[in-house]
N, C-alpha and C positions, 0 to 999 in steps of 0.2 A: 599467225599464232602457232607456236611449236606443238607438235603432236604429243598427246599424252599416251603413256603406255602402261598397261597393267602388267607388272612383272610376272614371269612364269610362276614364281613361288607364291603369288597371291591367289592362285586358284587352288582350292582345297576340295578334297572329296568329302561328301556327306551322305550318309545312308538315307535312302528314300524314306519318307514318313507317310504312312497311309492316311493320316488324318489331315495332311496338308491339302489346301484347296488349290485349284488351278490358277496359279499366279498370273499367267499371261492372259487368261480369259478375264480375270477380275480387272486387270488394268485396262482392258479394251472396252469393257461394257460402259456405256453411258459417257464416253469421253471423246466424242468426235471433235471437241474443241481443244483437245490436249495435244501439244507437240509430242512427237514420239520420242524425242531425245533432246538433251542439251545441244546447243548449236556449236559447241566447241569441236574442232577436229580431234579425232582420237585414234588410238590403235589398241585393240584388245588382243591379248595373247593368252592362249590356253595350253594346257599340257598335251591334250589329245588331238586338238583340231587345228593346230597351227595358229597363224596370226591373221586377224581380220582387220582390215583398214576401213576407215569410213569417216564421214562427216555428217553430223546431225542425225538423220533417221537411221543411219547404219549402226550407230552405237547401241541403241536399244535392241535392234535386231540381233546383233552379235551377242548381246547379253542373254537374249532368249535362246540363242543357239547353243549355249553351254549345255553340256550333258546334264541330265536331270540330277545326277549325284554330285555335281560340281557347284561350288559357291565362290563368289569373289570375297576374299578375306579382307576385312576392314580392321586395321590395327588402331590402337589408341595410344595417346601420350600419357604422361604422369597425371594429367588433370582429367583423364577419362574422356578426352575428346578424340574423335576420329582424325587420322592424319594420312597424308600421302595422296597419290593419284586416285586410289580406291575411294578415299573419302569424298573427293570431288564427284566421282561417279555416283556414290550414294546420295549426295546432296541433289544431284540432278534427278535421280530416281524419286526422291522424296517430293520434289516439285511436281513430277508427273502424277504421282498418287494424290497430291494435295489438290490437283485440278480435276480429279475424277469425280464427277457430280454424283454418281451412284454410290461410290464408296464413302466419300466425305462430303455430304451435302453442304451447300452454303447457307441454307435457311435455318441455321442455329445461331443464336446471338453471340455465342462465344465458343471457344474450343473446349472449355470446361463443360459445356452443355452437350457436346458431341457424345453420343452413347459409347460406352466402353466396347460394345460389340463392333462398332465401326472402326474404332481405333485398333482393336485387336485383329480385325480382318486385314487392315493395312499393314500391321506389324507382321502377320503371317506371310503376307505377300512379299514383304521386304526380305524376310528370312528365307524365302524360297529361292532368292538370288544371291544373298550375301551371308557370309559367316561373320558375325559381329562380335568384336571384343568390347564394344561400348554397350552400356546398359539399355534395357528396354525403355526405362524412364527417359534417358537422354534422347533416344530415337523418337519417342512420342512427342517430347518437347520440341525437337527440331521440326518434326512433321507439323505440329501445331503452328509453328512460326511460318512455315511455308503456306499453310492453309490461310492464315490471317493475311499474309502478303497477297495471296490470290484474291481474296475478297476485297482487299483494299484497291487492287488494280482494277477489278471489275467495277467497283463503285466510282473510281476516278474516271474511267473511260466511258461508262454507260449510264451512270446516274447523274443526269444533267440537272443542276440545281435550279436553273431558270426555266424549267418546264413544269407542266401540270403533273399531278400524280398519275393521271391516266396515260400521259405520254411516257412517263418513267416506266410504268408497268408494261407498256408496249415495246420499249426499247430493250428487248431481250438479247443478250450477247449471243453470237453465233455458237451453236452447239450446247448452250446452257438449257437445262430443263426449265420450262416456263414456270411451273408452280414454285420451284425453288427461288427463281428470280423475283417473282411477285411477293413471296413471303419476305425476302430480304429487303425489297424496296419498301414495303409497308412498314417494316421495322425502322429503316433509315429515316422514313418520312414521319415517324411517330415522335411524340414528345420525348419519350425515353431514348430513342435513337439520337435525337438532337442533343440531349443532355450528355450522352456518352461521347458524341463528337466533340462537344465543348470541353469535356473532361480530358479527352485525348489531346486536344490542343494545349490545354494547361500543362499537362504532363510533359509535352514536348518542349514547351517554353521553359519550364523549370530545368529540364535536362540541358537545354542550350545555355541557360544562365549559369548552371553549375560548371559547365565546361569553360565558360568565359572567366568565371572567378578562379578556377583552377589554374588558368594560364596567365593571370594578371601578374 
């Protein structure tokens, strides 16, 4: 896979904000199950510290090694969507935050029920590393998608349908906070959870049908 490179002009200076939280510390707390970076090989270039090469774990380390007043600039297209290598870096970072059990717990039934305080904490964390041209609304929506994907993956891998509730509760994913897993399992196992699962299948079926009709 070709190396990705953040152009020199993508690193911008930003005045320190005394109200900002410690982004690196927030990302690390409660996230022992979180990959430190996307697995794509990459090359990060900054104005002041030269070029950092790396694969996987090195990417996020290099991002954290940026000067505190530096941000990776993420540009947008005419539709308000992030574009370029920096956008892929942002997406990878959103995935990391989405898997942070303390920052964005999995024991909420939906992203809409996630408290604004949690969403804003994640947004502040992102803005500590990135200078965004895209809107806060777009970033939160993209973060919610990654959070839902994370929950879906956990359910697929660890919520075994042909086991008892007690066995499901005990099958805690590595690094996941037990109380969050138990809350999520009890919801999935409930009548409401089963109804939502069925509704999701129906939505997917209608989507697939619409695609088939479109291409007939």
